[in-house]
N, C-alpha and C positions, 0 to 999 in steps of 0.2 A: 380800621375802626378806632377812632380816637375818643378816649374817655376822660371825663373830669371827675375826680374823686371829691365827694362832698365831705367826707370824714365820717366819724361815728355819729349815728343818729339815735341810737337806743342803747342804754346801759341797764341791764336788769337789776344791778345792785341798788339802783335808785328807786325801785318800785316794789310794792308788795304783791306777790304773785300767789295764786292758789296752790293748795297741796303742800304748803310750807316749803316751797321751792326757793333756793338761794343760788345766786349767780347763774351764769350760762343763759344765752339766748341763741341756740344753735339752729342752723338751717332755716333762715327766714324765708317764708313763702307767702305770696300775696293773694288776696281776694279784693278786687277793685269794685267799689260802690260808686254811686253818682257823686257823693260829697266827700268821701274819705276812702282810705285804703286800710284794710285789715291785714296785719302781718302776723302770721302764725309762726311759732318757733318752739323748739324743745328746750325745756329748762330742767333743773335737777332737784330732787329731794333726796336727802340722805336717809337710807334705810336704817332705822334704829336697831334692828335686829342684828346687823352685821357691819354697819358703817359704810356699806357700798351705796352707790347712787342708783336711783330710779329716775328714768326720764319721763317727764310729763309734757303735754302740749298746753301752751298758753298763747295769748295774742295781745297785740297792741293796736289800737285804732289811731291813725294819724291823718291829719289834713293832707291834702295833696301838695302842700308846700314842703312836706316831710320835715317840718320844723316844730309843728304843734301836735302834741299828744292829747288826744281826746279822752281816751280811756284805756284801761288794761282789763283783761279777763278777771272776773272775781270768783268764778265757779269752775268746776272741772269741765273741760271742753270735751274730752273723751276719756273714759276710764281705762286703766290698764287691765290686762287680761287676768283671768282666774288662774288658780293653781294649775301648773302644767301646760298652759297654753303658750302659743308662740310669742305673745306680747306681754308675758307676765312681768318682766323686769324693765319694760320701758317702750316708749314709742319715739323714734327719732330716725328720719324726719317724718313730716306729714306734708302731703301735696294736695291742694284743693283745686277744683274747677267746677264751673256751673254746668248743669245738664238739665235742660228744661226748667222746671220749677224747683229743682233740688240742687244741693251742693254735694258733690262727691269728695271724699277724702281718702287718699291712698296712704296707708300708714306703713312704716317700717317697724315691725315688732321685734323686740330683743328678748332673748331668753338665755340664761347662763348655762354653761356646760362645765364638765369636769376636766376633760383632757385638753380642751381649748377654752378660750374665754367666753365665747358667745356664738349663738346661731341666730340668723335673722330670716324673716319672710315678709311678704307684702300682704296687708289686709285692706279691707274696704269698709268704710263707714259712710253714712248718709245724714245730712242735716236738712231739716225742714223748718228751721227757725233762723234762716239767714246766717248760718255759720256760727252761732253762739255755742251750740252743742252738736255732737254727732252720735249716732247710734250705729253700732257694728251690725253688719248683715249676718254675722254668725261668729262662732268662737275660733274658727280656723282661717287660714290665709286664702287669697285668691291667686297668688303666685308664690311658688316655693321651690325647694330643691327638686331635682330631677336627675335622670341618669347621667347626662352630660354637664349638668350644673349642680353638683351634689351638695353645695352649702352656700350660705351667705348671699341669699337673694334679697335685695332690698333697695333703698334709695330711689324708689319708683317715682317717675315724673310723667304725667299723662297730658296729652293734648288731643283735640278732636279735629281732624282734617278730612274734608270731603267724605263724610259719612263713616270714617274709620277712627277708632280710638287707637292712638299710638302710645306705647309705654317704653320709656328708656329707664333702665335699671342697672344695678350692678350684680355681678355673680362672682363668687369665689372660684379661683382656679386651683389653689392649693394652700396649705398651711406650711410654714417653715418652722422647724424645731430649732430654736436658737439657744445657745448655752447661757446667755446673759439676759435675754428679754422674754424667754418662754416662747410660746407658739405665736408666730407672726403670720398674718393673713395677707394674701394677694388677691386682688379683685379687679375686674374689668367691666366695661360698659356693654350692655346687651340691649336687645330690642324685641318687643312683642306687640301684637295687634289684637284687636277685639272689635266685634260689632255691637256688643251689648254692655261693655265696660266691666263685665264680671268674669267671663270666660276668655282666657288669653291663649294665644298661640305664639310660643317663643320661636325665635330663630336659634334653635338650641346650640349653645356652646360657641356661637359666633361672636368674636371680639369686634365691636363696631369701630372703635377708635384705636389707631396704631399707638404703640408705646414709644416714648422718646427717651426716657432715662435708661431703661434696660427691660429685659423680659419680666422682671419682677416689679415693675412700676405699678402702683396702686392708683386706680382711677375711681373717683367718687362723685356722687350727687350731680348727675347730668341735668341740665335745664335747657329747654328748647323753645325758640320763638320764631315765627315767620315774620320777616321784616324786610321791606324793600326788595321783594322778589327772591329771597333766599331763606332757607332754614338755618338758624344760627344755634349752636350749642356751646354752652359754657360748663365747665366742670372743674374739679380740683384733682391734683395728682401729687404723689410723694413717693419716696423710697419705702421699701417694705420694712426696713429696720432703721434704728437710730434716729427716727424722726422726732422723738419726744425731747431729745437733748441737743440735737444739732439742727439749727434752722436751715442749713443748706440742704438737708434731707427731708424737711417738712413740707407741708402742703403749700402749693402755689396754684394759680389759676391757669387752665388750659382752654383752648378754643378750637372749634371745628365748624365747617359749613357744609351744606348739602343743597342740591336742587331737586332731589327725588325722595328724600327720607330713607333711602337705602344705602347710598354710598356717601361717605363722609370724608372730607379732606381736613386733616389736622393742620392748623395754621396759627400756633401760639404767637408767632412773630408778627402777625398782622394786627395784633391788639396793642394799642399804645395807651399809656397812662394808668394801667392797672398793675403798678409795681409796688413793692413794699415801701412803706414810709421810712424816712430816715430814723424816726423815733416815734414812740407812742404805741397805741393799741393794736396797730397792724404792721409793725416793723419787723416782726419775726415770722408771721404766718398770714396767709390769705386762703380762706377755704369756704366750703359749703355755699356756692354762689346760686343766684336765682335771677333769671331774666324776667322782666314783665313790662307791659306796655301801659302807659297812663297818659291820657290827653295827647295821644299821638306821638309821645316820646318813648324811647327805649331806655329803661333803667336797669341797674344791676344792684342787688343786695348781696352782701357777703359778710362772713365772719373774719375776725382777726386772730390775735395771739391766743394760744392755749385752747384752740378748738372752739372759740366763741364764748369763753368765760366772761369777757367784758362786752358782750353784745355784738351789734352789727352796724355796718356802715352802708353808704349808698354811693353809687357812681352814675353819671348820666352820659349817654352817647352824644358827642358833639356833631358828628357828621356821618 
């Protein structure tokens, strides 16, 4: 797979976003319309009570040339959870797909913890106004921790193939208590299926994609597309520790393929052109990727340095 990078196409600093959000446009995810593409992302508001960030969902509408911005969201797309709920402190990421006359949104809800930094679960919300706003089906998640996956369920990406909904998500395997960085989390990619998009059956505890760095490799944000007779998955991966200060330990992009949605072959080396730039917004990190089809072409959205602080870029598959 040979890719051509277009460069950065959206910088959140240049736009006024709802909920007093500043910087960050993390995990871009698309909803394709006839005349334009809506790209959802997670941005951040500083909590005045403690100085910590809250993650909110926003979007930008772009022409299919991916050069012309038509609009950005002006209102709250989906509210954060109430006191004590799984998404009280943020939603990051959100994945959307059409289902009949509605649009489903799978959300990764964040809530802060005391002994470790965070816990996550997957929620579901539905839009009946073409994706401008979403209403949650309830206060709780549709996919969460379980006996063999006890924490950090999230990053869910859903597709519908041959009458079955397929969800790829991450689940935590363990936390590492480090002397310098506090508790560091390790997570892998899993798989679940559903017939109604609400009730999910996990392949409990099964790591779908092999690790390349070491057993503590962290794998995040799987995105899957069917293209030219194969299922293709892109994701990002990093070391469990030291990734905030050492670019060689930070996020980069990984790739796997499948013919049956059950067995995946990891083949990072088969992807050409998706390397760090020599300088600029994606010279130190590439993360939170998203495959999507538009006008018969396969595209990839991704974030760059500092986990998407400076927005996202685009790449196009050449052959």
